[in-house]
C-alpha positions in Angstrom: -31.0 7.1 16.2 -28.1 4.6 16.8 -28.7 0.9 16.5 -28.0 -1.3 19.4 -25.7 -4.1 18.6 -26.3 -7.3 20.5 -24.5 -10.6 20.5 -25.9 -14.0 21.3 -25.5 -15.1 24.9 -25.0 -18.8 25.7 -25.1 -19.8 29.3 -22.9 -22.9 28.4 -20.0 -20.5 27.7 -20.0 -19.5 31.4 -20.2 -23.0 33.0 -16.6 -23.6 33.5 -16.4 -25.4 36.9 -18.5 -28.0 38.8 -19.4 -25.2 41.1 -20.7 -23.1 38.2 -22.8 -26.0 36.9 -24.2 -26.8 40.4 -25.2 -23.2 41.1 -26.8 -22.9 37.6 -28.9 -26.0 38.1 -29.7 -25.1 41.7 -31.0 -21.7 40.5 -33.1 -23.3 37.8 -34.6 -25.8 40.4 -35.4 -22.9 42.7 -37.5 -21.2 40.0 -39.7 -24.3 39.8 -40.2 -24.1 36.1 -40.0 -27.5 34.4 -39.0 -25.9 31.0 -36.3 -23.9 32.6 -34.9 -26.9 34.4 -34.9 -28.9 31.2 -33.1 -26.1 29.4 -30.5 -25.8 32.2 -29.9 -29.6 31.9 -29.5 -29.1 28.2 -27.0 -26.3 28.6 -25.0 -28.5 31.1 -25.2 -31.5 28.8 -23.7 -29.4 25.9 -20.8 -28.4 28.2 -20.2 -32.0 29.2 -20.7 -33.3 25.6 -24.1 -34.2 24.4 -23.0 -37.4 22.8 -21.2 -38.6 26.0 -24.2 -37.6 28.2 -26.6 -39.4 25.9 -24.5 -42.5 25.9 -24.2 -42.6 29.7 -27.9 -41.9 30.1 -28.8 -44.7 27.7 -30.5 -42.4 25.3 -30.0 -41.4 21.7 -28.3 -38.1 21.1 -31.1 -36.8 19.0 -33.7 -38.0 21.6 -31.7 -36.1 24.3 -31.6 -32.9 22.2 -35.4 -33.2 21.6 -36.2 -34.0 25.3 -34.2 -31.0 26.6 -35.4 -28.5 23.9 -37.9 -25.8 24.7 -40.6 -27.9 22.9 -39.6 -31.1 24.8 -41.5 -32.6 27.6 -39.1 -35.2 29.1 -40.4 -37.9 31.4 -39.1 -37.7 35.0 -37.2 -40.9 34.4 -35.3 -39.2 31.5 -34.5 -36.3 33.8 -33.1 -38.6 36.4 -31.0 -40.5 33.8 -29.6 -37.2 32.5 -28.9 -35.9 36.0 -27.0 -39.1 36.9 -25.1 -39.0 33.6 -24.0 -35.4 34.4 -22.6 -36.6 37.7 -25.2 -34.6 39.6 -27.7 -35.3 42.3 -31.1 -33.8 43.1 -31.8 -33.0 46.7 -34.9 -32.1 48.7 -35.1 -29.4 51.2 -38.1 -27.8 53.1 -39.7 -25.0 51.1 -39.7 -21.6 52.7 -43.0 -20.8 54.3 -45.2 -18.5 52.3 -45.3 -15.1 53.7 -42.1 -15.7 55.8 -39.7 -12.8 55.8 
C-alpha cells in the first residue's frame, strides 16, 4: 500500500488580488457560519499584514489573532473594525427564498 503524501494548504497563499479577497470573504459570508467568516477574515488579515490590520483596527496583534482563531468568538464591533481595517465593506442583499429554484 502506498502512502499518500499531502502538503499543508493555506488559503492566504491564494489571495493575491482584491478580487480574490472579495470573492473569498463573499463565499464565507454566503455560508453563514460565524466561525468560517472569522477564519476568512483572519486569512485576509495575514495577507494584508496582521500587525498593520491590528493597528488600523485599534486592537492588539495578539488580541486580533485570538479573536479570529477557531476558538475565538469576536464581538460584532471587532468584526466591523477588522473589515474596515482591511478596506472592505459588508453589504446586505435579500436572501433567496427557501424552496426557490
